[in-house]
VOPAGU-140733 format. One record per atom (N, C-alpha, C): x, y, z; residue in three letters. Coordinates in steps of 0.1 Angstrom, whole numbers, padded with zeros to 4 digits, always signed. Each point is the difference from the previous one (the first is absolute). Example, Ala and Ser with C-alpha at 12.3 -4.5 7.8 and 13.67 -1.06 7.14 Angstrom:
<pts>
+0132-0057+0078ala -0009+0012+0000ala +0009+0012+0000ala -0004+0011-0007ser +0009+0011+0000ser -0008+0011+0008ser 
</pts>
This chain:
<pts>
+0119-0369+0066met +0005+0009-0012met +0001+0014+0003met +0010+0006-0001lys +0002+0014+0004lys -0007+0010-0010lys -0006+0010+0006gly -0007+0010-0009gly -0014-0003-0004gly -0006-0010+0005leu -0014-0003-0003leu -0009+0010+0004leu -0011+0002-0008ile -0011+0010+0004ile -0009-0009+0009ile -0001+0005+0012arg -0008-0007+0010arg -0015+0005-0001arg -0009-0009-0003ala -0014+0004-0003ala -0009-0005+0011ala -0010+0008+0004leu -0010-0004+0009leu -0014+0002-0007leu -0008-0011-0001ile -0013+0001-0007ile -0011+0001+0010ile -0008+0011-0002val -0011+0002+0010val -0014+0000-0008val -0009-0009+0004asp -0012-0001-0006asp -0009-0009+0008asp -0013+0004+0002asp -0009-0008+0008asp -0005-0013-0007asp +0003-0001-0013ser -0004-0011-0008ser +0012-0010-0001ser -0002-0012+0005ala +0010-0010-0001ala +0004-0003-0015ala -0010+0001-0009ile +0002-0003-0014ile +0009+0010-0006ile -0002+0013+0003tyr +0008+0010-0006tyr +0014+0000+0006tyr +0001-0003+0013arg +0013-0001+0006arg +0008-0011-0007arg -0006-0011-0003gln +0006-0011-0008gln +0004+0005-0014gln -0009+0007-0007ile +0003+0004-0013ile +0012+0009-0001ile +0000+0010+0009leu +0012+0009+0001leu +0013-0007+0003leu -0002-0009+0010thr +0012-0008+0004thr +0006-0008-0012thr -0009-0007-0007asn +0004-0007-0012asn +0007+0008-0010asn -0006+0012-0003ile +0006+0009-0010ile +0013+0005+0004ile +0002+0005+0012leu +0012+0006+0005leu +0011-0011+0001leu -0004-0012+0003lys +0010-0011+0000lys +0007-0002-0013lys -0006+0005-0011asp +0007-0002-0012asp +0012+0010-0003asp +0001+0010+0010phe +0011+0009-0002phe +0012-0005+0009phe +0011-0002-0007gln +0011-0005+0007gln +0005+0008+0012gln -0001+0013-0001asp +0006+0008+0011asp -0011+0005+0009asp -0012-0006+0001val -0010+0003+0009val -0002-0011+0010val +0000+0003+0012glu -0002-0010+0011glu -0013+0003+0008glu -0010-0009+0000ile -0012+0002+0008ile +0003-0003+0015ile +0000+0010+0008val +0004-0002+0014val -0012-0002+0009val -0012+0002-0006gly -0012-0002+0008gly -0013+0004-0006gly -0011-0003+0006thr -0013+0005-0005thr -0008+0004+0013thr -0010+0008-0003ala -0009+0005+0011ala -0014+0002-0006ala -0010-0002+0009glu -0014+0001-0005glu -0007+0012+0004glu +0006+0010+0007asn -0006+0013+0003asn +0011+0010+0004asn -0003+0012+0001gly +0009+0010+0003gly +0007-0001+0013gly -0007-0004+0010ile +0006-0001+0013ile +0012-0011+0000ile -0003-0011-0006ala +0010-0011-0001ala +0011+0005-0009ala -0003+0007-0010ala +0010+0005-0009ala +0010+0010+0007ala -0004+0008+0008leu +0009+0009+0007leu +0009-0007+0009leu -0005-0010+0007lys +0009-0008+0008lys +0010-0008-0008lys -0004-0004-0012lys +0010-0008-0008lys +0010+0010-0007lys -0005+0012-0003val +0010+0010-0006val +0011+0003+0011val -0004+0001+0012glu +0010+0003+0011glu +0009-0012+0002glu -0005-0012+0000ser +0008-0012+0004ser +0008-0005-0013ser -0005+0001-0012leu +0006-0006-0011leu +0008+0010-0009leu -0002+0013+0002ser +0007+0010-0008ser +0000-0002-0015ser -0012+0000-0005pro -0001-0002-0015pro +0004+0013-0007pro +0004-0002-0013asp +0002+0011-0009asp -0012+0005-0007asp -0009-0010-0003leu -0011+0003-0008leu -0012-0007+0007leu -0011+0008+0000val -0013-0006+0006val -0011+0002-0011val -0006-0011-0003thr -0012+0001-0009thr -0012+0000+0010thr -0008+0011-0002leu -0010+0003+0010leu -0014+0000-0005leu -0009-0009+0003asp -0014+0000-0004asp -0007+0013+0005asp -0010+0004-0007met -0006+0012+0004met -0012-0002+0010met -0008-0011-0002glu -0011-0003+0009glu +0003-0011+0008glu +0002+0003+0014met +0003-0011+0010met -0007+0003+0012met -0003-0010+0008pro -0006+0002+0013pro +0010+0005+0011pro -0005+0006+0010glu +0008+0005+0012glu +0008+0012-0003glu +0008+0000-0011met +0007+0012-0005met +0002-0001-0015met -0007+0009-0007asn +0001+0000-0014asn +0013+0004-0007asn +0001+0000-0013gly +0012+0003-0006gly +0005+0014+0002gly -0009+0010-0001leu +0004+0014+0001leu +0006+0002+0015leu -0007-0005+0010glu +0004+0002+0014glu +0014-0007+0001glu +0001-0011-0005thr +0013-0007+0001thr +0011+0007-0008thr -0003+0005-0011leu +0010+0008-0008leu +0005+0012+0008leu -0010+0007+0006arg +0004+0012+0008arg +0010-0004+0011arg -0002-0011+0007lys +0009-0005+0011lys +0014-0004-0006lys +0000-0007-0011ile +0012-0004-0006ile +0008+0012-0005ile -0006+0010-0006ser +0006+0011-0005ser +0006+0009+0012ser -0007+0000+0011ser +0004+0007+0011ser +0011-0007+0009ser -0002-0013+0002asp +0009-0007+0010asp +0011-0007-0007asp -0002-0004-0013phe +0010-0008-0007phe +0002+0007-0014phe +0006+0012-0001pro +0001+0007-0012pro +0009-0006-0011pro +0009-0010+0004arg +0008-0006-0010arg -0007-0011-0007arg -0012-0004+0004val -0007-0011-0006val -0008+0006-0012val +0000-0007-0011ser -0008+0004-0012ser -0013-0008+0000ser -0011+0008-0003thr -0013-0007+0001thr -0007+0001-0014thr -0005-0012-0004val -0008+0000-0012val -0014-0004+0003val -0010+0007-0005met -0014-0003+0004met -0006-0010-0011met -0008-0009+0006val -0006-0010-0008val -0015+0004+0000val -0005+0004-0012ser -0013+0007-0001ser -0010-0008-0008ser -0012+0003+0002gly -0011-0005-0009gly -0001+0009-0012gly -0009-0002-0009ser +0000+0009-0012ser -0013+0009+0000ser -0007+0000+0010asp -0012+0009+0000asp +0003+0015+0005asp -0010+0008-0001lys +0003+0015+0002lys +0004+0002+0015lys -0006-0007+0010his +0003+0002+0014his +0015-0005+0001his +0004-0011-0005ser +0014-0004+0002ser +0009+0010-0007ser -0003+0005-0012ala +0008+0009-0007ala +0002+0013+0009ala -0010+0005+0006asp +0000+0012+0008asp +0011-0003+0012asp -0002-0011+0006gln +0008-0004+0011gln +0015-0001-0004gln +0002-0006-0012thr +0013-0002-0005thr +0007+0014-0002thr -0007+0009-0007val +0006+0013-0002val +0004+0007+0013val -0009-0002+0010glu +0004+0006+0014glu +0012-0007+0005glu +0001-0013-0002ala +0012-0008+0004ala +0013+0005-0006ala -0001+0003-0013leu +0012+0004-0007leu +0005+0014+0005leu -0010+0008+0004gly +0003+0013+0006gly +0006-0001+0014gly -0003-0011+0007leu +0005-0003+0013leu +0014-0006+0000leu +0004-0004-0011gly +0015-0006-0001gly +0000-0014-0006gly -0010-0006-0004ala +0001-0013-0007ala +0008+0003-0013ala +0009-0009-0004ile +0008+0003-0012ile -0007-0004-0012ile -0010-0009+0001asp -0008-0004-0012asp -0012-0009+0005asp -0007-0005-0010phe -0011-0009+0003phe -0001-0010-0010phe -0007-0012+0003ile -0003-0010-0010ile -0015-0004+0002ile -0006-0003-0011val -0014-0004+0000val -0002-0015+0002val -0009-0004+0009lys -0002-0014+0002lys -0005-0008-0012lys +0005-0012-0002pro -0005-0007-0012pro -0015-0002+0000pro -0005+0001-0012arg -0015-0002-0002arg -0002-0015-0002arg -0010-0005+0008arg -0002-0015-0001arg -0005-0004-0013arg -0007+0009-0008ser -0005-0003-0013ser +0011-0003-0011ser +0011+0005+0003asp +0011-0002-0010asp +0013-0001+0008asp +0001-0010+0008phe +0010-0001+0010phe +0014-0001-0006phe +0002-0008-0010asp +0014-0001-0006asp +0005+0013-0005asp -0009+0007-0008ala +0005+0013-0005ala +0002+0011+0011ala -0008-0001+0011ser +0002+0009+0011ser +0013-0003+0007ser +0003-0013+0002arg +0012-0004+0006arg +0012+0005-0007arg -0001+0000-0014thr +0012+0005-0007thr +0001+0014+0001thr -0011+0008+0001glu +0001+0014+0002glu +0006+0003+0014glu -0005-0008+0009leu +0005+0002+0014leu +0015-0003+0001leu +0005-0010-0007lys +0014-0003+0001lys +0008+0011-0007lys -0005+0006-0012asp +0006+0011-0006asp +0002+0012+0009asp -0011+0003+0008ser +0000+0011+0008ser +0010-0002+0012ser +0001-0012+0005leu +0009-0003+0011leu +0014+0000-0005leu +0002-0003-0013thr +0014+0001-0006thr +0005+0014+0000thr -0009+0010-0003glu +0004+0014+0000glu +0003+0004+0014glu -0009-0004+0009ile +0002+0004+0014ile +0013-0006+0006ile +0003-0012-0003ala +0012-0006+0005ala +0012+0008-0006ala -0001+0004-0012ala +0011+0008-0006ala +0002+0013+0007ala -0011+0006+0005val +0000+0012+0008val +0009-0002+0013val -0003-0011+0006val +0007-0003+0012val +0014-0003-0002val +0004-0007-0010arg +0014-0002-0004arg +0007+0013-0003arg -0006+0009-0007arg +0006+0012-0003arg +0003+0009+0012arg -0008-0001+0010lys +0002+0008+0012lys +0012-0004+0008lys +0005-0012-0003ser +0012-0003+0008ser +0011-0006-0008ser -0003-0006-0011gly +0010-0007-0008gly +0002-0015+0004gly -0007-0004+0012ala +0001-0013+0005ala -0013-0006+0005ala -0010+0009-0002gly -0013-0006+0005gly -0006+0007+0012gly +0008+0007+0008leu -0004+0006+0012leu -0003+0014-0002leu -0011+0005+0006leu -0004+0014-0002leu +0008+0010+0008leu +0003+0011-0006asn +0006+0010+0008asn -0010+0009+0006asn +0004+0010+0008thr -0010+0009+0006thr -0002+0013-0008thr +0007+0002-0011gly -0001+0012-0008gly -0014+0000-0007gly -0002+0012-0006ala -0013+0002-0007ala +0000-0005-0014ala +0012-0001-0006gly +0001-0004-0013gly +0008-0012-0004gly +0000-0004-0013val +0007-0012-0004val +0014+0004-0004val +0009-0007+0003lys +0014+0002-0004lys +0003-0010-0011lys +0001+0005-0012ala +0004-0009-0012ala +0015-0003+0001ala +0003-0012-0003his +0014-0004+0001his +0008+0000-0013his +0013+0003+0002asn +0009+0000-0012asn -0004+0011-0010asn -0006+0011+0006ile -0003+0011-0008ile +0006+0013+0006ile +0008+0008-0008pro +0005+0012+0006pro -0011+0009+0005pro +0004+0008+0010ser -0010+0009+0006ser -0005+0009-0011ser -0013+0002+0000leu -0006+0010-0009leu -0004+0013+0006leu +0004+0002+0012gln -0003+0013+0007gln +0012+0009-0003gln +0001+0003-0013ala +0011+0009-0004ala -0006+0014-0001ala +0009+0010-0004lys -0005+0013-0002lys -0010+0001-0011lys -0009+0009+0000pro -0010+0001-0010pro +0005+0000-0014pro +0012+0007-0002ser +0005+0001-0013ser +0004-0014-0005ser +0004-0009+0009ala +0004-0013-0005ala -0012-0009-0003ala -0012+0004+0004leu -0012-0007-0004leu -0007+0006-0011leu +0005+0010-0007arg -0007+0007-0010arg -0001-0010-0012arg -0013-0002-0005pro -0002-0010-0010pro +0005+0004-0014pro +0004-0009-0007thr +0004+0003-0014thr -0007-0009-0009thr -0002+0004-0013val -0006-0008-0010val +0007+0001-0013val +0004-0011-0007pro +0007+0001-0012pro -0006+0008-0011pro +0007+0009-0006ser -0005+0007-0011ser +0003-0007-0013ser -0005+0005-0012glu +0002-0008-0012glu +0015+0000-0003glu +0008+0010+0005ala +0014+0000-0003ala +0008-0008+0010ala -0007-0007+0009gly +0007-0008+0010gly +0004+0007+0012gly -0003+0012+0001glu +0004+0008+0012glu -0011-0002+0011glu +0003+0005+0012val -0010-0001+0010val -0003+0015+0004val -0013+0001+0003lys -0005+0014+0004lys -0008-0001+0013lys +0001+0009+0009pro -0009+0000+0011pro -0014+0003-0003pro -0010-0005+0008val -0014+0003-0002val -0003+0013+0008val -0005+0010-0007pro -0002+0013+0007pro -0013-0001+0009pro +0000+0008+0010leu -0011+0001+0009leu -0012+0006-0008leu -0012-0006+0000pro -0011+0005-0007pro -0003+0014+0004pro -0004+0009-0010lys -0004+0014+0004lys -0014+0000+0005lys -0008-0010-0004phe -0014+0000+0003phe -0004-0015+0001phe -0008-0003+0010ile -0004-0014+0003ile -0015-0002-0003ile -0003-0010-0008glu -0013-0003-0004glu -0006-0012+0009glu +0009-0009+0003val -0004-0012+0007val +0011-0006+0009val -0004-0006+0011leu +0010-0007+0008leu -0003-0015-0001leu +0010-0008-0003leu -0002-0014-0002leu +0008-0007+0011leu -0006-0010+0007val +0006-0007+0011val +0000-0015-0001val +0011-0007+0002gly -0001-0014+0000gly +0007-0006+0013gly -0007-0010+0005ser +0005-0006+0013ser -0005-0015+0001ser +0007-0007+0008ser -0004-0014+0003ser +0002-0004+0015ser +0008-0010+0003thr +0002-0004+0014thr +0004+0012+0008thr -0007+0003+0011gly +0003+0011+0009gly -0007+0012-0005gly -0006+0000-0012gly -0007+0012-0006gly -0011+0006+0008gly -0009-0009+0005pro -0012+0006+0007pro +0004+0010+0011pro +0010-0005+0008lys +0005+0009+0012lys +0007+0012-0006lys +0008-0002-0011ala +0007+0011-0006ala -0010+0011-0005ala -0011-0005-0006leu -0010+0009-0006leu -0007+0007+0012leu -0002-0006+0012glu -0006+0006+0011glu +0009+0012+0005glu +0013-0001-0002lys +0008+0011+0004lys +0002+0010-0011lys -0003-0004-0013phe +0003+0009-0011phe -0013+0009-0004phe -0011-0007-0003ile -0012+0007-0005ile -0005+0010+0010ile -0002-0003+0013pro -0005+0010+0009pro +0008+0013+0001pro +0013-0001-0004arg +0008+0012+0001arg -0001+0009-0013arg -0007-0005-0010leu -0002+0009-0012leu -0011+0010+0004leu +0002+0013-0004pro -0010+0010+0003pro -0012+0000-0009pro -0011+0006+0005ala -0012+0000-0007ala +0001+0008-0013ala +0009+0009+0000asn +0001+0009-0012asn +0011-0005-0010asn +0003-0012+0001ile +0011-0005-0010ile -0005+0001-0014ile -0013-0001-0002asn -0007+0003-0013asn +0005-0008-0012asn +0004-0013+0003ile +0002-0010-0011ile -0006-0013+0004ile -0003-0009-0010pro -0005-0013+0004pro +0012-0009+0003pro -0003-0010+0009val +0010-0009+0005val -0005-0014-0004val +0009-0007-0007leu -0004-0014-0005leu +0009-0010+0007leu -0005-0010+0006ile +0008-0009+0009ile -0003-0015-0005ile +0011-0007-0001val -0001-0015-0002val +0008-0005+0013val -0008-0007+0008gln +0005-0007+0012gln -0004-0015-0003gln +0010-0009+0000his -0002-0014-0002his -0008-0006+0012his -0013-0003-0003met -0008-0005+0010met -0011-0008-0007met -0007-0010+0007pro -0011-0008-0007pro -0013+0009+0000pro -0010-0005-0007pro -0013+0006+0000pro -0005+0002+0014pro -0008+0010+0003val -0007+0003+0012val +0010+0008+0009val +0012-0004+0001phe +0010+0006+0009phe +0004+0014-0004phe +0000+0003-0013thr +0003+0013-0006thr -0012+0010+0004thr -0012-0005+0000lys -0011+0009+0004lys +0001+0004+0015lys +0003-0010+0008ser +0003+0003+0015ser +0011+0010+0002ser +0011-0002-0008leu +0011+0009+0001leu -0004+0014-0004leu -0008+0001-0011ala -0004+0014-0004ala -0008+0006+0010ala -0009-0007+0006gln -0009+0006+0011gln +0008+0004+0012gln +0010-0008+0003lys +0008+0004+0012lys +0008+0013-0003lys +0006+0001-0012leu +0007+0012-0004leu -0009+0012-0001leu -0012-0002-0005asn -0009+0011-0001asn -0004+0006+0014asn -0001-0009+0010glu -0003+0004+0014glu +0011+0009+0006glu +0012-0002-0004ile +0011+0007+0007ile +0008+0010-0010ile -0007+0003-0012ser +0008+0009-0009ser -0009+0012-0003ser +0007+0010-0005lys -0006+0013-0004lys -0006-0002-0013lys +0005-0008-0009leu -0005-0003-0013leu -0011-0011+0000leu -0008+0000-0010asp -0010-0010-0001asp +0007-0013-0006asp -0001-0012+0007val +0006-0012-0005val -0011-0010-0003val +0002-0007-0011lys -0010-0009-0003lys +0006-0012-0009lys -0007-0011+0000glu +0004-0010-0010glu -0006+0004-0013glu +0009-0001-0011ala -0004+0005-0013ala -0011-0009-0006ala -0008+0007-0008val -0011-0006-0007val +0002+0002-0015val -0003-0010-0008asp +0001+0001-0014asp -0008+0011-0006asp +0006+0009-0008gly -0007+0010-0007gly -0001+0014+0007gly +0004+0000+0013glu -0001+0013+0007glu +0010+0010-0004glu -0004+0012+0001arg +0009+0011-0004arg +0012+0002+0010arg +0011+0002-0005val +0012+0003+0009val -0001+0015+0004val -0001+0003+0013thr -0003+0013+0005thr +0012+0004+0010thr +0004+0013-0002ala +0010+0005+0009ala -0004-0001+0014ala +0009-0003+0010gly -0003+0000+0014gly -0006-0013+0005gly +0000-0010-0009lys -0005-0013+0004lys +0010-0011-0002lys +0000-0009+0009val +0009-0012-0001val -0007-0012-0004val +0005-0007-0010tyr -0007-0012-0006tyr +0010-0012+0002tyr -0006-0010+0007ile +0008-0013+0002ile -0005-0011-0009ile +0009-0006-0007ala -0004-0011-0010ala -0006-0011+0008ala -0012-0006-0005pro -0006-0011+0007pro +0008-0013+0000pro +0001-0007+0010gly +0007-0012+0001gly -0005-0010-0010gly +0009-0007-0008gly -0003-0010-0009gly -0003+0005-0014gly +0001+0014-0002phe -0002+0006-0013phe +0010+0010-0003phe +0003+0003-0012his +0009+0011-0004his -0008+0013-0001his +0007+0010+0004met -0005+0015-0002met +0008+0007-0009met -0007+0006-0011val +0007+0008-0010val -0007+0013-0001val +0006+0010-0007val -0007+0012-0003val +0000+0002-0015val -0011+0007-0005arg -0001+0002-0014arg -0008+0014-0002arg +0002+0006-0011lys -0006+0012-0004lys -0012-0002-0009lys -0011+0006+0004arg -0012-0001-0008arg +0001+0010-0012arg -0009-0001-0009glu -0001+0009-0012glu -0001+0015+0005glu -0008+0002+0011asp -0001+0014+0005asp +0012+0005+0008asp +0010-0008+0001gly +0012+0004+0007gly +0001-0004+0014gly -0011-0004+0006cys +0000-0004+0014cys +0008-0014+0002cys +0008+0000+0011val +0007-0012+0003val -0009-0009+0010val -0001-0012-0004val -0009-0009+0008val +0009-0013+0003val -0006-0007+0010ile +0007-0012+0006ile -0006-0012-0008ile +0009-0009-0004gly -0004-0013-0005gly +0004-0011+0009gly -0009-0009+0003ile +0003-0012+0008ile -0002-0012-0009ile +0011-0009-0001asn -0001-0011-0009asn +0005-0013+0006asn -0003-0011-0006asp +0004-0013+0005asp +0011-0007-0009asp +0009+0009-0006asp +0010-0005-0008asp +0010-0009+0009asp +0008-0008-0007pro +0009-0009+0007pro +0009+0008+0009pro +0005-0006+0011ala +0010+0006+0009ala +0012+0004-0007ala +0006+0011+0005met +0013+0005-0005met +0010-0002+0012met +0011-0005-0002asn +0010-0003+0011asn -0006-0008+0011asn -0009-0009-0004ser -0007-0008+0010ser -0009+0009+0010ser -0003+0012-0005cys -0008+0009+0008cys -0013+0004-0007cys -0010+0001+0008lys -0013+0005-0005lys -0008+0005+0012lys -0001+0013+0002pro +0004+0011-0009pro +0015+0001-0002pro +0004+0006-0011ser +0014+0002-0003ser +0004+0016+0000ser +0011+0003+0006val +0005+0014+0000val +0004+0003-0015val +0007-0009-0006asp +0004+0002-0014asp -0012+0003-0009asp -0011-0007+0002lys -0012+0002-0009lys -0005+0014+0002lys -0001+0005+0012leu -0005+0013+0003leu +0009+0011-0006leu +0013-0001+0004phe +0009+0010-0004phe +0002+0001-0015phe +0000-0011-0007thr +0001+0000-0015thr -0012+0007-0005thr -0012-0003+0004ser -0012+0007-0005ser +0001+0015+0003ser +0005+0004+0011ala +0001+0014+0004ala +0010+0006-0010ala +0010-0007-0004ser +0010+0006-0009ser -0006+0003-0014ser -0011-0006-0003glu -0007+0002-0012glu -0012+0009+0000glu -0004+0003+0013thr -0012+0008+0002thr +0003+0014+0005thr +0009+0001+0009phe +0005+0013+0005phe +0013+0005-0007phe +0003+0012+0001lys +0013+0005-0005lys +0010-0006+0010lys +0009-0008-0005ala +0010-0007+0009ala +0008+0009+0008ala +0003+0012-0006lys +0008+0010+0007lys -0007+0006+0012lys -0013-0003+0001arg -0008+0006+0011arg -0004-0011+0009arg +0006-0011+0000thr -0003-0010+0010thr +0011-0001+0011thr -0005-0004+0012leu +0010-0002+0011leu -0004-0014+0006leu +0010-0009+0001ser -0003-0014+0005ser +0008-0002+0012ser -0005-0010+0009val +0006-0004+0012val -0001-0015+0000val +0012-0007+0003ile +0000-0014+0001ile +0004-0003+0014ile -0009-0007+0007met +0002-0003+0014met +0004-0015+0003met +0000-0003+0012thr +0004-0013+0005thr -0007-0012-0007thr +0007-0010-0003gly -0007-0012-0007gly +0010-0009-0006gly -0004-0012-0002met +0009-0010-0006met -0001+0000-0015met +0010-0004-0007gly +0000-0001-0014gly +0004+0013-0007gly -0003+0001-0013ser +0004+0011-0008ser -0011+0007-0007ser -0013-0002+0004asp -0011+0006-0006asp +0001+0016+0001asp -0001+0007-0010gly +0002+0014-0001gly +0011+0005-0009gly +0010-0009-0001val +0012+0004-0009val -0005+0002-0014val -0008-0009-0006gly -0004+0002-0013gly -0009+0012-0002gly -0008+0003+0010gly -0009+0012+0000gly +0008+0013+0000gly +0010+0001+0009val +0008+0012+0001val +0008+0002-0013val +0005-0011-0006met +0007+0000-0012met -0009+0005-0012met -0013-0004+0001ala -0009+0005-0011ala -0002+0015+0002ala -0001+0005+0012leu -0001+0014+0002leu +0013+0007-0005leu +0011-0006+0002arg +0013+0006-0005arg +0000+0001-0015arg -0005-0010-0007lys +0000-0001-0014lys -0009+0011-0006lys -0010+0004+0008his -0009+0011-0005his +0005+0013+0006his +0012+0001+0005gly +0006+0013+0003gly -0002+0004+0015gly -0005-0008+0009gly -0001+0003+0014gly +0006-0011+0009gly -0007-0003+0010gly +0004-0011+0009gly +0008+0004+0012gly -0002+0013+0005tyr +0006+0004+0013tyr -0006-0010+0011tyr +0008-0007+0006cys -0004-0011+0010cys +0007+0002+0013cys -0007-0001+0011ile +0005-0001+0013ile -0001-0014+0005ile +0011-0006+0005ser +0000-0013+0005ser +0002+0000+0015ser -0007-0009+0007gln +0001-0001+0015gln +0015-0005+0004gln +0005+0005+0009ser +0014-0004+0005ser +0000-0014+0005ser +0012-0006-0001glu +0001-0014+0005glu -0003-0001+0015glu +0005+0009+0007glu -0002-0001+0015glu -0015+0001+0004glu -0008+0006-0007ser -0014+0002+0004ser -0009-0010-0006ser +0005-0009-0009cys -0008-0010-0006cys -0002-0012+0009cys -0012-0006-0001val -0002-0014+0005val +0007-0009-0009val -0001+0001-0013val +0007-0008-0010val +0006+0010-0010val +0013+0000-0001tyr +0007+0008-0009tyr +0002-0007-0014tyr -0012-0002-0007gly +0001-0007-0013gly -0004+0009-0011gly -0013+0005+0000met -0004+0009-0011met +0008+0013+0000met +0003+0007+0011pro +0008+0012-0001pro +0014-0003-0004pro +0006-0011+0004arg +0013-0004-0003arg +0001-0002-0016arg -0010-0006-0005ser +0000-0002-0015ser -0001+0012-0007ser -0006+0011+0005ile -0001+0013-0006ile +0014+0006+0000ile +0006-0001+0012val +0013+0007+0001val +0010-0007-0009val +0001-0013+0001glu +0010-0007-0008glu -0002+0001-0015glu -0013+0004-0005ala -0003+0002-0014ala +0003+0014-0004ala +0005+0008+0010gly +0003+0015-0003gly -0012+0008-0001gly -0011-0004+0006leu -0012+0008-0002leu -0004+0008+0012leu +0007-0001+0011ser -0003+0007+0012ser +0005+0015+0000ser -0009+0010+0001ser +0004+0014+0000ser +0004+0003+0014ser -0005-0006+0010ser +0004+0002+0014ser -0004-0012+0008ser +0009-0005+0009ala -0003-0010+0009ala -0003+0006+0014ala -0012-0001+0005met -0003+0008+0013met -0006-0009+0010met +0002+0003+0013glu -0007-0006+0011glu -0015+0002-0002glu -0008-0011+0005leu -0014+0001-0002leu -0006+0012+0007leu +0005+0004+0011glu -0006+0012+0007glu +0003+0013-0007glu +0009+0000-0010asp +0003+0013-0007asp -0007+0000-0014asp -0005-0011-0004ile -0006+0000-0014ile -0012+0009-0002ile -0009+0000+0009ala -0012+0008-0002ala +0003+0015+0000ala +0010+0004+0008asp +0004+0015+0001asp +0006+0004-0014asp +0009-0009-0005arg +0006+0003-0013arg -0010+0000-0011arg -0009-0010+0000val -0011+0000-0011val -0008+0013+0002val -0003+0004+0011thr -0009+0013+0002thr +0009+0012-0005thr +0012+0000+0004glu +0009+0011-0004glu +0000+0001-0016glu +0002-0011-0006ile +0000-0001-0015ile -0012+0005-0006ile -0012-0005+0005cys -0013+0002-0006cys -0005+0014+0002cys +0004+0006+0012leu -0006+0013+0003leu +0009+0012-0003leu +0012-0002-0005arg +0009+0011-0003arg -0006+0008-0012arg +0003+0012-0001lys -0005+0009-0010lys +0009-0001-0013lys +0012-0001+0002thr +0010-0001-0010thr +0011-0010+0003thr +0007-0004-0010ala +0011-0010+0003ala +0011+0007+0008ala +0001+0013+0000gly +0009+0007+0008gly -0002+0001+0014gly -0013-0005+0004asp -0003+0001+0014asp +0007-0011+0009asp +0005-0010-0007leu +0006-0011+0006leu +0015+0001+0001leu 
</pts>
């Protein structure tokens, strides 16, 4: 069958090789071309079998997952790699490192205590990953570019004026959203490809930016804390996983904990604090970008917010930016199609008419800094 996604499964456990094989066989356009039990064997099969997708176990004898990933990224750049991780802190730390090295995503191994539920979660994760592979080529084969090319969509890399957002007024007219004169908070939403995007974005923000940064990155529990620690090590700003009840402070970056929603609320004394809750998922996401952004629209002056929607699948963020618009703000920067791993969330923002500017990932931090540090609107 032409256009099949050729998959190689690498794991030192025969049980997990079989589990992944059985799940991937359910996808009509995925062909299992081989398996390997360690990194050395995997590299030989990558060379001989030319897979499009490699699922790569983290802990293996002879050559572990990180070492194997480095070789694949260096010697076979067209191959897309997905890490298969445990759920403990050590595995999460390694997974975050792997995402920085070029893995497109990761999946968590099924828990033996609840195997059926874990298998369903695993299949859902692989469904999204397979979709990423399809989008990169339109026929299942990966290209060598950095971003995903969405198909049957007009190019969105138009002149800035063509991307100026509009929002219906009561009279049915459309009005542009003005650039905020003063920024109180930066809101960021991301999903697939987000950890690597955040590694390029957050470290470029200057220490004197003097606003709080609130981030929702779709990740499971434990992994968000590892991501926060990694970003803290390489950034000028303090980065941490958010804690319920803590005060929102300028110059700090707060990442929503995996498996929970993060919101903001104002106390009676006027201080803005973080709330962490276990409410139902929104848009099948927990944490949810919409949940955070909507709470921000009710807590901060919407006209003083700046939001960024980065790479990711789905449309989480549209409702949140719309809530900011309804409160009189909603200036939003969306990541460009070419620089996204998955052009889903930013595409939804653009198609909803909510993108103030579509920008390459490498340019977003400079633009955010320029907006936040200017003295007057006339400085831009």
